[in-house]
C-alpha positions in Angstrom: 72.6 -93.8 -251.4 75.9 -94.1 -249.5 78.9 -93.6 -251.7 82.2 -95.4 -251.3 85.6 -93.8 -251.1 86.5 -94.6 -254.7 90.2 -94.2 -254.1 90.0 -97.7 -252.4 88.9 -99.0 -255.8 92.3 -98.0 -257.2 94.1 -100.5 -255.0 95.2 -103.9 -256.4 92.5 -106.5 -255.6 94.7 -108.2 -253.0 97.3 -107.3 -250.5 100.7 -108.8 -251.5 100.7 -111.4 -248.7 97.1 -112.4 -249.5 98.3 -113.3 -253.0 101.1 -115.3 -251.6 98.7 -117.1 -249.2 96.4 -118.1 -252.1 99.3 -119.6 -254.1 100.6 -121.5 -251.1 97.1 -122.8 -250.3 96.6 -123.9 -253.9 99.9 -125.8 -253.6 98.9 -127.5 -250.4 95.6 -128.7 -252.0 97.5 -130.3 -254.9 100.4 -131.5 -252.7 98.9 -132.5 -249.4 101.9 -134.6 -248.3 104.5 -131.8 -248.9 106.0 -130.0 -245.9 106.2 -126.3 -246.5 108.8 -124.0 -244.8 107.7 -120.4 -244.7 110.4 -117.8 -244.9 108.2 -115.1 -246.5 106.0 -113.1 -244.1 107.9 -111.5 -241.3 106.1 -112.8 -238.3 108.1 -113.9 -235.3 108.2 -117.5 -234.0 109.9 -117.2 -230.6 107.7 -116.7 -227.5 107.4 -113.5 -225.6 110.3 -112.8 -223.1 109.7 -114.2 -219.6 109.9 -110.7 -218.1 107.1 -109.6 -220.4 104.9 -112.5 -219.5 105.4 -111.9 -215.8 104.6 -108.2 -216.1 101.5 -108.9 -218.1 100.3 -111.5 -215.6 100.8 -109.0 -212.8 98.8 -106.4 -214.8 96.0 -108.9 -215.4 95.8 -109.5 -211.7 95.6 -105.8 -211.1 92.6 -105.6 -213.4 90.8 -108.1 -211.1 90.6 -105.7 -208.1 88.7 -102.4 -207.8 91.7 -100.6 -206.2 94.1 -101.4 -209.1 91.7 -101.7 -212.0 92.4 -99.6 -215.1 89.8 -98.5 -217.6 90.4 -96.0 -220.3 94.0 -94.9 -220.3 95.6 -91.8 -221.8 95.3 -91.9 -225.6 98.9 -90.9 -225.8 100.1 -93.8 -223.6 100.9 -94.2 -219.9 103.7 -92.1 -218.5 105.4 -95.1 -217.1 106.1 -96.5 -220.6 106.8 -93.2 -222.3 109.3 -92.2 -219.6 111.0 -95.6 -219.8 111.2 -95.3 -223.6 112.9 -91.9 -223.5 115.3 -93.0 -220.7 116.4 -96.2 -222.6 116.0 -95.5 -226.3 116.9 -91.8 -226.6 118.7 -90.3 -223.7 121.8 -92.7 -224.0 122.1 -91.5 -227.6 122.2 -87.8 -226.6 118.6 -87.2 -227.8 116.3 -85.1 -225.6 112.6 -85.7 -225.9 109.7 -84.5 -223.9 107.1 -87.1 -222.8 104.4 -85.3 -224.9 106.5 -86.0 -228.0 106.1 -89.8 -227.7 102.8 -91.5 -228.6 102.2 -95.2 -227.7 100.2 -97.1 -230.4 99.1 -100.6 -231.3 102.0 -101.2 -233.7 104.0 -99.1 -236.1 101.9 -100.3 -239.1 98.9 -98.4 -237.7 100.6 -95.1 -237.3 102.6 -95.2 -240.6 99.2 -95.6 -242.3 97.2 -93.2 -240.1 99.7 -90.3 -240.1 98.3 -89.2 -243.5 95.1 -88.2 -241.7 96.7 -84.9 -240.7 98.3 -84.0 -244.1 96.6 -82.6 -247.2 95.6 -85.0 -250.0 97.7 -83.2 -252.6 101.1 -83.4 -251.0 103.7 -85.0 -253.2 105.2 -88.3 -252.0 108.6 -89.9 -252.4 109.5 -93.5 -251.5 112.5 -95.6 -251.7 112.0 -98.5 -254.2 111.5 -101.3 -253.3 109.2 -100.1 -250.5 107.0 -101.5 -247.6 103.6 -101.6 -249.3 101.7 -99.8 -246.5 103.5 -96.5 -247.3 102.0 -96.6 -250.8 98.6 -98.2 -250.1 97.7 -95.8 -247.3 98.4 -92.8 -249.6 96.3 -94.5 -252.4 93.4 -94.7 -250.0 93.2 -90.9 -249.5 93.9 -90.1 -253.2 97.4 -88.8 -252.6 99.1 -91.4 -254.9 97.3 -90.7 -258.1 96.6 -93.5 -260.5 98.5 -96.7 -261.3 100.3 -96.6 -264.6 102.7 -99.3 -265.7 103.3 -100.5 -262.2 103.9 -97.0 -260.7 101.6 -94.5 -259.1 101.5 -91.2 -261.0 101.9 -88.9 -258.0 104.6 -90.9 -256.3 108.4 -90.3 -256.9 110.2 -93.6 -256.8 113.8 -93.5 -255.6 115.5 -96.8 -256.8 117.6 -98.7 -254.4 119.6 -101.2 -256.5 122.8 -103.2 -256.2 124.3 -100.7 -258.7 124.0 -97.9 -256.0 124.6 -100.3 -253.1 120.9 -99.9 -252.2 121.6 -96.3 -251.0 118.8 -94.0 -252.2 120.0 -91.0 -254.1 118.8 -87.5 -253.1 116.0 -86.4 -255.5 116.8 -83.6 -258.0 113.4 -82.0 -257.3 111.4 -80.9 -254.3 109.1 -83.5 -252.6 106.7 -82.8 -249.8 106.8 -86.1 -247.9 109.6 -88.7 -248.0 109.3 -92.2 -246.5 112.6 -93.8 -245.3 112.8 -97.2 -243.5 116.1 -98.3 -241.9 117.1 -101.0 -241.3 115.2 -101.5 -244.6 112.3 -103.7 -245.2 112.5 -105.4 -247.6 116.2 -105.2 -248.6 117.7 -105.6 -245.1 120.2 -102.9 -245.8 121.2 -99.9 -243.6 122.1 -96.3 -244.0 125.1 -94.5 -242.6 125.0 -91.3 -240.6 126.7 -89.5 -243.5 124.0 -90.6 -245.9 121.2 -89.9 -243.5 122.6 -86.4 -242.9 122.2 -85.8 -246.7 118.5 -86.5 -246.3 118.2 -84.2 -243.3 119.9 -81.4 -245.2 117.6 -82.0 -248.2 114.5 -81.8 -245.9 115.7 -78.6 -244.3 116.4 -77.0 -247.6 113.2 -78.1 -249.2 110.8 -77.9 -246.3 110.2 -81.7 -246.7 108.6 -84.0 -244.0 110.5 -87.3 -243.5 108.6 -90.3 -242.2 111.3 -92.5 -240.7 110.4 -96.1 -239.9 112.9 -97.5 -237.5 111.0 -100.6 -236.6 114.1 -102.9 -236.9 116.7 -100.6 -235.2 117.3 -103.2 -232.4 118.8 -105.5 -235.0 121.6 -103.2 -235.9 125.0 -104.8 -235.2 127.3 -102.2 -236.6 128.0 -99.5 -233.9 128.5 -96.9 -236.6 125.0 -97.2 -238.0 122.4 -94.8 -236.5 119.5 -96.2 -234.5 117.4 -93.1 -234.6 117.1 -90.3 -237.2 117.3 -87.9 -234.3 121.0 -88.7 -233.9 121.4 -86.4 -236.8 121.4 -82.6 -236.0 118.3 -80.9 -237.3 116.2 -84.0 -237.7 113.7 -82.9 -235.1 112.7 -80.1 -237.3 111.8 -82.4 -240.3 111.2 -85.9 -239.2 108.6 -88.2 -237.5 110.0 -91.6 -236.2 108.1 -94.8 -235.9 109.2 -97.7 -233.7 107.7 -101.1 -232.7 108.0 -103.8 -230.1 106.7 -106.4 -232.7 110.0 -107.7 -234.0 112.1 -106.5 -231.1 110.3 -108.4 -228.4 107.8 -110.6 -230.2 104.8 -108.3 -229.9 103.3 -109.1 -233.3 100.3 -110.7 -231.7 100.2 -108.3 -228.6 100.5 -105.1 -230.6 102.5 -102.2 -229.3 104.8 -99.5 -230.7 105.3 -95.8 -230.6 105.6 -92.7 -232.7 107.8 -89.7 -232.0 106.5 -86.3 -233.2 108.9 -83.5 -232.0 107.2 -80.2 -231.0 109.5 -78.2 -233.2 108.3 -80.0 -236.3 105.8 -78.0 -238.3 103.9 -78.1 -241.6 102.2 -75.3 -243.5 98.7 -74.2 -244.6 97.8 -72.7 -247.9 97.9 -69.2 -246.3 101.5 -69.8 -245.1 100.8 -70.4 -241.4 103.1 -72.9 -239.7 101.2 -75.5 -237.7 102.9 -77.8 -235.1 102.4 -81.4 -236.3 102.5 -82.7 -232.7 99.4 -80.7 -231.9 97.5 -82.1 -234.9 98.6 -85.7 -234.2 97.6 -85.4 -230.6 94.1 -84.2 -231.6 93.8 -87.0 -234.2 94.7 -89.7 -231.6 92.3 -88.3 -229.0 89.5 -88.5 -231.5 90.2 -91.8 -233.3 92.3 -93.9 -230.8 91.4 -95.0 -227.3 95.0 -96.0 -226.4 96.9 -99.2 -226.1 95.8 -101.5 -223.3 97.3 -101.2 -219.8 98.3 -104.8 -219.8 100.2 -104.5 -223.1 102.0 -101.3 -222.0 103.1 -103.0 -218.8 104.5 -105.8 -221.0 106.3 -103.3 -223.2 107.8 -101.6 -220.1 109.2 -104.9 -218.9 111.4 -105.2 -222.1 113.5 -102.4 -220.5 114.1 -104.1 -217.2 117.5 -105.7 -216.7 116.0 -109.2 -217.2 113.9 -108.0 -220.1 116.9 -106.4 -221.9 118.9 -109.6 -221.7 115.9 -111.7 -222.9 115.3 -109.4 -225.8 118.9 -109.5 -226.7 118.8 -113.3 -226.7 115.8 -113.3 -229.1 117.5 -110.9 -231.5 120.7 -113.0 -231.4 118.6 -116.0 -232.2 117.0 -114.4 -235.3 120.3 -112.9 -236.4 122.0 -116.3 -236.1 119.2 -117.6 -238.4 120.1 -114.7 -240.8 123.8 -115.7 -240.8 122.9 -119.4 -241.5 120.6 -118.4 -244.3 123.0 -115.8 -245.8 126.0 -118.3 -245.8 123.8 -121.1 -247.1 122.4 -119.1 -250.0 125.8 -117.6 -250.9 127.3 -121.1 -251.1 124.9 -121.8 -254.0 126.3 -118.8 -255.9 123.3 -116.5 -255.3 123.9 -112.8 -254.6 122.5 -112.0 -251.1 122.1 -108.6 -249.5 121.0 -107.7 -246.0 120.9 -110.1 -243.1 123.8 -108.5 -241.3 122.1 -105.6 -239.5 118.5 -106.7 -240.2 116.4 -109.9 -240.1 115.7 -109.7 -243.9 117.7 -111.1 -246.8 117.3 -109.7 -250.3 118.2 -112.4 -252.8 118.9 -111.9 -256.5 117.1 -114.4 -258.6 119.4 -116.4 -260.9 119.6 -116.1 -264.6 117.2 -113.2 -264.8 114.2 -115.2 -263.6 111.3 -113.0 -262.6 110.4 -112.6 -258.9 107.1 -114.5 -259.2 108.6 -117.2 -261.4 111.3 -117.9 -258.9 108.8 -117.8 -256.0 106.7 -120.5 -257.7 109.8 -122.6 -258.6 111.0 -122.4 -255.0 107.6 -123.3 -253.7 106.9 -126.3 -256.0 110.5 -127.7 -256.3 111.9 -126.9 -252.8 108.7 -126.4 -250.8 110.1 -123.1 -249.4 108.1 -119.9 -249.4 109.6 -116.4 -249.9 108.2 -113.1 -250.9 108.5 -111.9 -254.5 110.5 -108.7 -254.6 108.4 -107.1 -257.3 105.6 -107.0 -254.7 107.5 -104.3 -253.0 107.8 -102.1 -256.1 109.3 -102.0 -259.6 112.9 -102.1 -258.4 112.2 -105.3 -256.5 111.8 -107.2 -259.8 114.4 -110.0 -260.0 114.7 -110.4 -256.2 113.0 -112.4 -253.5 112.8 -111.5 -249.8 113.4 -114.1 -247.1 113.0 -113.5 -243.4 115.1 -114.9 -240.5 112.1 -115.0 -238.1 111.6 -118.8 -238.4 112.4 -121.7 -236.2 116.2 -122.6 -236.3 115.5 -126.2 -237.4 113.3 -124.9 -240.2 115.9 -122.4 -241.4 118.5 -125.1 -241.5 116.2 -127.5 -243.3 115.2 -124.8 -245.8 118.9 -124.1 -246.6 119.4 -127.8 -247.2 116.5 -128.0 -249.6 117.6 -124.8 -251.5 121.2 -126.0 -251.8 120.0 -129.4 -253.2 117.5 -127.7 -255.5 119.8 -125.0 -256.9 122.7 -127.4 -257.6 
């Protein structure tokens, strides 16, 4: 008899967004004439940049001829994309990376979940709370999170990010093996300063802690003082892995492409005390379990760095950040407390009068026909909040604000 991985049985029955979809579908059945505006799931709505489309068409044409056909590519990614990433994303910020430290993937979500493959099951975990669910769920799947007790996993240290501390996570008072940080933050839309990030680097250096740094939304940063990469901080290459994505930056949610940076000076230990380069382990894992991102996709990603591509990506980001401003101003005009939306495409909205996250979600759905994401779905500290995204169509964002203003008055 084959036996299942029983850690999977510890997971809640449904992924957060599956629960939301069920509730929305139930509403549609009972209210078939209602027009729903979705501001919940963070999928993009603008088409791919023209430069990307042209590059992908050219790559498809190459696949039609024997002389230019591409079969299996390097598991780590093609040099043309890796070198372009380093040249554009890191060198201008004074960060030196070797090509072998950058791994192309099929989206940041994959690698943030898969990175645990190379780490022992009994490492302690720390997460900011609220938190992107994948960080928790992927650790539950391998038994690293423990058991769920009163809404929290027993082997996970939760670091609250609340309005009372300006959503800035406080350094733990004990040692943790692995810390997950996401900035600009999903779901709160808030950012972290270089000074605050430096505190985390110092903590990691002092405690031999590994930092998983998710920078999937760095392109949305508007404030020039906010760091785009953890490697802008001295010492970070000794303690941190960085994840990035083209999904929200250039509309690749359906195309799938991102990359992970694993510095060669980053090591982790064995029980015997030996230090092992994580880069070497990750490379071995990828060569075994991943066949690489498609050539066509990587050519499309490369095109985002062309002069035309950069301008088109900038226009897309401006479009979504204008949505965020319209939403932030609209919600604030109703008296709601709104956070984020200035350096990120997410708005973190405090529910009025102490209403629970799910209750406010249902009221907003049934009475204003607008869908958000209940904050409690991102962790205990998310209770009493709802997350909205700015990735929608402009007309829908404006209409949603009109509905919410009318409803909340």
